[in-house]
C-alpha positions as CSV (number, residue, x, y, z in Angstrom):
1,X,41.6,113.9,84.9
2,X,44.7,113.3,82.7
3,X,44.3,110.8,80.0
4,X,47.2,108.6,79.0
5,X,48.2,108.7,75.4
6,X,48.7,105.2,74.0
7,X,51.9,104.2,72.3
8,X,51.1,101.0,70.4
9,X,54.5,100.5,68.7
10,X,58.2,101.4,68.9
11,X,58.3,105.2,68.5
12,X,60.8,107.9,67.5
13,X,59.8,111.5,68.5
14,X,61.2,114.6,66.8
15,X,60.9,117.7,68.9
16,X,60.7,120.8,66.7
17,X,58.5,122.4,64.1
18,X,57.8,121.5,60.5
19,X,60.8,123.6,59.3
20,X,63.1,121.7,61.6
21,X,61.7,118.3,60.7
22,X,59.7,118.4,57.5
23,X,56.8,116.1,56.6
24,X,58.9,114.8,53.7
25,X,61.7,113.8,56.0
26,X,59.3,112.0,58.4
27,X,57.6,110.3,55.5
28,X,61.0,109.0,54.2
29,X,61.9,107.8,57.7
30,X,58.6,106.0,58.0
31,X,59.1,104.2,54.6
32,X,62.8,103.4,55.4
33,X,62.1,102.1,59.0
34,X,58.7,100.5,58.6
35,X,58.6,99.0,62.0
36,X,58.9,102.3,63.8
37,X,56.3,105.0,64.2
38,X,57.6,108.6,63.8
39,X,55.9,111.6,65.2
40,X,56.7,115.3,65.7
41,X,56.0,117.5,68.8
42,X,56.5,121.2,68.8
43,X,58.1,121.9,72.1
44,X,60.1,119.9,74.7
45,X,57.5,121.1,77.3
46,X,54.8,119.3,75.3
47,X,56.8,116.1,75.4
48,X,57.5,116.3,79.2
49,X,53.9,117.2,80.0
50,X,52.5,114.4,77.9
51,X,51.5,111.1,79.7
52,X,52.2,108.0,77.8
53,X,50.9,104.5,78.7
54,X,54.2,102.9,77.5
55,X,57.1,105.3,77.7
56,X,59.4,102.3,77.3
57,X,58.4,102.1,73.7
58,X,59.9,105.5,72.9
59,X,63.3,104.5,71.6
60,X,64.6,107.8,70.2
61,X,64.0,111.5,71.1
62,X,65.6,113.9,68.6
63,X,65.7,117.5,69.6
64,X,66.1,120.4,67.3
65,X,69.3,122.6,67.7
66,X,67.2,125.5,69.0
67,X,66.9,123.6,72.3
68,X,70.7,123.3,72.6
69,X,71.1,126.0,75.3
70,X,68.5,124.4,77.6
71,X,69.6,120.7,77.3
72,X,71.6,120.6,80.4
73,X,68.6,121.6,82.5
74,X,66.2,119.0,81.0
75,X,68.4,116.0,80.0
76,X,68.1,114.1,83.3
77,X,64.4,114.6,83.5
78,X,64.0,113.5,79.9
79,X,66.1,110.4,80.3
80,X,64.3,109.4,83.5
81,X,60.9,109.7,81.8
82,X,62.1,107.8,78.7
83,X,64.7,105.3,80.0
84,X,64.9,103.3,76.8
85,X,65.2,106.3,74.4
86,X,68.4,107.5,72.8
87,X,68.5,111.3,73.3
88,X,70.0,113.2,70.3
89,X,70.5,116.7,69.1
90,X,69.6,117.3,65.4
91,X,72.0,120.1,64.3
92,X,72.9,122.2,61.3
93,X,75.4,124.4,63.1
94,X,78.4,122.5,64.2
95,X,79.5,125.1,66.7
96,X,76.2,124.7,68.7
97,X,76.7,120.9,68.6
98,X,80.3,121.2,69.9
99,X,79.0,123.3,72.8
100,X,76.5,120.6,73.7
101,X,79.2,117.9,73.3
102,X,81.4,119.8,75.8
103,X,78.6,120.2,78.2
104,X,77.6,116.6,78.0
105,X,81.1,115.4,78.4
106,X,81.2,117.2,81.8
107,X,77.7,116.3,83.0
108,X,77.9,112.7,81.6
109,X,74.1,112.0,81.6
110,X,73.3,108.4,82.6
111,X,71.8,107.5,79.2
112,X,74.6,109.1,77.1
113,X,73.9,111.6,74.3
114,X,74.0,111.5,70.5
115,X,73.9,113.8,67.5
116,X,72.0,113.7,64.2
117,X,73.6,115.8,61.5
118,X,70.9,117.4,59.4
119,X,73.2,118.4,56.5
120,X,74.0,114.9,55.3
121,X,72.6,113.3,52.2
122,X,69.3,111.4,52.8
123,X,70.9,107.9,52.8
124,X,73.5,108.8,55.5
125,X,70.9,110.7,57.5
126,X,68.6,107.6,57.5
127,X,71.4,105.3,58.5
128,X,72.4,107.4,61.5
129,X,68.7,107.7,62.4
130,X,68.4,103.9,62.3
131,X,71.4,103.5,64.6
132,X,69.9,106.0,67.0
133,X,66.7,104.0,67.2
134,X,68.9,100.9,67.8
135,X,70.4,102.6,70.9
136,X,73.7,103.8,69.5
137,X,75.1,107.1,70.8
138,X,76.5,108.6,67.6
139,X,79.0,111.5,67.6
140,X,80.2,112.8,64.2
141,X,83.9,113.1,63.8
142,X,83.7,116.8,62.8
143,X,82.3,117.7,66.2
144,X,85.5,116.8,68.0
145,X,87.2,119.9,69.5
146,X,90.9,119.7,68.8
147,X,91.4,122.6,71.2
148,X,89.7,120.9,74.1
149,X,91.8,120.4,77.2
150,X,90.9,116.7,77.6
151,X,93.4,115.7,74.9
152,X,94.2,112.4,76.6
153,X,90.6,111.4,77.4
154,X,89.9,107.8,76.9
155,X,86.7,106.6,75.2
156,X,84.0,105.7,77.8
157,X,81.5,103.0,77.6
158,X,78.1,104.4,76.7
159,X,76.0,101.3,77.8
160,X,75.0,100.1,74.3
161,X,76.1,96.9,72.8
162,X,79.8,96.8,71.7
163,X,79.8,100.6,71.7
164,X,82.0,103.2,73.3
165,X,81.1,106.9,73.5
166,X,83.9,108.9,72.0
167,X,85.7,111.5,74.0
168,X,85.5,115.2,73.1
169,X,88.6,115.1,71.0
170,X,90.3,112.8,68.5
171,X,94.0,113.6,68.8
172,X,96.4,113.6,65.9
173,X,93.7,112.9,63.3
174,X,94.0,109.2,64.2
175,X,90.3,108.6,63.4
176,X,90.1,110.5,60.1
177,X,87.8,108.5,57.9
178,X,88.7,110.1,54.6
179,X,88.4,108.1,51.4
180,X,92.1,108.6,50.8
181,X,92.8,106.5,53.9
182,X,90.1,103.9,53.0
183,X,92.3,102.2,50.4
184,X,94.8,101.3,53.2
185,X,92.2,99.5,55.2
186,X,92.3,95.7,54.7
187,X,89.2,93.8,55.8
188,X,88.6,90.1,55.4
189,X,85.5,89.0,53.3
190,X,83.7,88.1,56.5
191,X,84.6,91.4,58.2
192,X,83.3,93.3,55.2
193,X,80.0,91.3,55.3
194,X,79.6,92.0,59.0
195,X,80.3,95.7,58.5
196,X,77.7,95.9,55.7
197,X,75.1,94.5,58.1
198,X,76.1,96.9,60.9
199,X,75.7,99.8,58.4
200,X,72.1,98.6,57.8
201,X,71.5,99.1,61.6
202,X,71.2,95.4,62.3
203,X,72.1,94.1,65.8
204,X,74.4,91.2,66.5
205,X,71.7,88.5,66.7
206,X,70.3,89.4,63.3
207,X,73.8,89.6,61.8
208,X,74.6,86.2,63.2
209,X,71.4,84.7,61.8
210,X,72.0,86.2,58.3
211,X,75.6,85.1,58.1
212,X,75.3,81.8,59.9
213,X,77.6,82.8,62.7
214,X,77.4,82.8,66.5
215,X,76.8,86.1,68.2
216,X,80.3,85.8,69.9
217,X,81.9,85.5,66.4
218,X,80.0,88.5,65.2
219,X,81.3,90.5,68.2
220,X,84.8,89.5,67.5
221,X,84.5,90.6,63.9
222,X,83.1,94.0,64.9
223,X,85.9,94.5,67.4
224,X,88.4,93.7,64.6
225,X,86.7,96.1,62.2
226,X,86.6,98.9,64.7
227,X,90.3,98.5,65.4
228,X,91.2,98.4,61.7
229,X,89.2,101.4,60.8
230,X,90.5,103.4,63.7
231,X,87.0,104.5,64.9
232,X,85.5,104.4,68.4
233,X,82.4,102.3,68.0
234,X,80.1,100.4,65.6
235,X,78.1,103.6,64.8
236,X,81.2,105.3,63.5
237,X,82.1,102.1,61.6
238,X,78.8,102.2,59.9
239,X,79.2,105.8,58.9
240,X,82.7,105.0,57.6
241,X,81.2,102.2,55.5
242,X,78.7,104.6,53.9
243,X,81.3,107.3,53.2
244,X,83.9,104.8,51.8
245,X,81.9,102.0,50.2
246,X,84.3,100.0,48.0
247,X,87.3,101.9,49.4
248,X,88.7,99.1,51.7
249,X,90.7,96.3,50.4
250,X,89.0,92.9,50.9
251,X,91.2,89.9,51.6
252,X,90.4,86.2,51.9
């Protein structure tokens, strides 16, 4: 008789070995996001065969890049088993991640798909991890294939709050988030405060409570910030903030 494994808190599951996701990285994630339990499983087959009493509490499943070639075959099953989880590929080789991005853009899995770069500094890595746990489907700008045929593809809604999944290409370098361009971005003081909260992984309700605003006003500020930065969604805006802190001009 199969015994259900209990999940007593919000959980993030890394799928890979200790070289893919070190104990040190998992310990840092646990310290940084204290309300979330992190665990590591060796193989995707182990995850799919495991019976959990509360699969809805699994909020993020992060697969090592060694599983990239089999993702198309298992993504639907994985998302059906864990409907509340953001599914992401942790990658060190951009060419593998670009291949997966192209495949996912064609298959368009119901739950979307995200990416976790493993070659970022720890602060940025933890920020992207927090955003994945919050339900954001993050796609790093360096994965966009400028030779892709869907040059004119429009961003498509990915189902998360205020977020749009980026297409496979960013034409004309419009969304380049370099520090050189940061000085030309002009944010109001309130927009800068909201962006700072977004970069901490806070959702709109928490941002509204912190700043004494309505959730509707917070949404408006986020839309304005996204437009000014030239990014696709709040996740990219958060990464822009981390990469360009102090770079934008703040106006009254």
